[in-house]
Structure formats: structure tokens, C-alpha cells
Steps between C-alpha positions, in 0.01 A plus 500: 500500500780358288814339625715520186702803600776533765315765697167326492601153598754597768288411799352198316850367444609585853203336669447196283804422287727547794280336762729192537815693594308737725319209670822315554690801630223573751380152607808296526716748701196570722441129563868422574532804725178415682619141559835621640328764718221272632737224607705738708191688617348179637824434696487855634144480610565173688808651654313809621209293623705254709754744637429868451117544522453315826612538862832331461711813459325668798580204730851438353651846429852352484434352157314801360802644316590162358149444374479846347832446325382167355179670386696767321715259306187295414336811348822580316516149357136523382579829315814349338316186384208707376738714285674188371167348414410809294828480314449131444151568353642761262774265397249219429295734277804610314607144438160426354451817290849549362489194268142596402614849413778365280257271313244784447772740375628241253149418381423871454818552287411191289146634450648823379719319248823523686672160500843628608460438870558162660369354824746335730316185594719431800411832661131455458466220746605710806271303727664179391842644558390624842371151582820333394707744692308434824671170574442251775803627686358853510174362620679312784687819588177696533350223720810494718494873547133501589572218739782688671281807545215287645745317729619837637163683520265229629698392810566863583123575474409191718771598758342848527163349549626262774687784679191723491264233628746401778514862609114518509487183711757629739321835528170333585660259744679794666161662556388183671812502718430860600141414593622213715736728685229765558247244629757340725579837654131564551454160663780577748334831596146386514554142618287362217588166343724519202447224248570458128132486432457846648775623267328359196182669584674835533707490178413642163538198282456673166747354263546193717379172353482308823593550863493242779602478871605235733751451780583866508599497133332702227554396141385712200514423130501804277315518169704444180801336664637216289495147634278612791793634699400578861635773727470415871496737791574355844332659802511384862195467716389762748736553785787306336785581278378672180667507163404658164783347298400439138628175344431385141414132467535339156 
């Protein structure tokens, strides 16, 4: 099969002669878009793992709407940066191919015997112009903007984690307090001895890292609490004054 006619060599020219532009227009935007998407997607997965896909919202319903709102804006931010990444990839390809296109057009005209056209040398080095335009000041501005976004987002995320974990700890400690009250009432009716050790043996300690008793005081440390914060429940002995007040000790 010959490739010397326009109809015969159309696909050959499309697949082989144009493979560089096609490859660049497919690979570079895809890579840049994938980088922009993956960075945000990793943050989204970590966000959902630590706050959404666990028992935090069930134990702390007061922050559910706030967490869902933050999750919504995180997803929107990922979409925006992914779109900007795609545009950036297309722009990079254009900056590379446009000077090459001008050179090839000029070379084709010269090969055909047309010496009337001229190439503007200054416009051929578009990558060099782009590099010169991206000054140190603009780089510093980009770093400052990213720093401001990180300074706003990271403390907010940490604060939500701390609030959620505190709510979990208070919920578990409240369950201990309720158990103390119930066992104290049973001890008054049955006349059995009420001790912190009895309470520990009757409590579901799932989610509690450690629980100890002594001098009518029960202390519980909940899993995942930063700096090993402890939440203490005070309970009186059988026949005495009984209290189920919850106090956080730091």
C-alpha cells in the first residue's frame, strides 16, 4: 500500500507524523490533572477516615453539620483544583507546541521555495519568556497564598478532631457515671456492698483504654485522646453520699 497520496497516507500521517502533538495533548494534561486530583483526594480520604467514617459523628451529633459543611467545601476545592490542573496542562502543551508549529511551517515554506516569510525569533522561545516572567516575587506570592490556606485549614481540621474526640470521651465517661448511679441504687435496695471495683466489673469498657478504681474514685482514659487526657467519675461508697459528676482533668 502506497503512502504518496493524500487519501492513502491520511491515517499514517495522523498516527505517526502527529504522534508528538497527540501524545503531549493527552499525556501532559492527564498527568497534571491527576496530580492536582490525587493531592486533594488524599486529603479527602484522610478527612473522611478520621471524622466521617467512624463513630465520632454518632457520639457527637452537635458537630455533624459543621463536619458535613467542611467536607462539602473540601470536595468543591478538589474539583476546582482538578479543573485548574487540566487547564494548566493544556497551557503547558500549547507553550511547547506553538513554537514548534511556527518552525515547521517556516521550514515547509522554505522547502517549497517560498522565502518570503520570516520567523520572529523572540516569539519562538515562549518557554524562555514564560520562565523570565515567573519572577521570584510571584513565586513568593504563591508560597504565601499556600501558607495562608494551610494556616486556616490545618488548625480548623485539628480543632474539629479535638472537639470530636472530647465528645467521645465525655460520652463514654457519662456511661460510666450512669452505671455508678444504677449500681449505687441497687446497693441501697439489696444491701450489697458498693465499691468501685464492682462498678469496673459491670461496665462495658469498649473504647476505653484503661480504667482504675481507688478510694471511691473511678478514672477512665479513652482511646485516641491527645496527651492521655483522663476523665474522672466520682462515686461515693455504699450508704454514703453519691455523686456522678464528670470532671475533666488535664
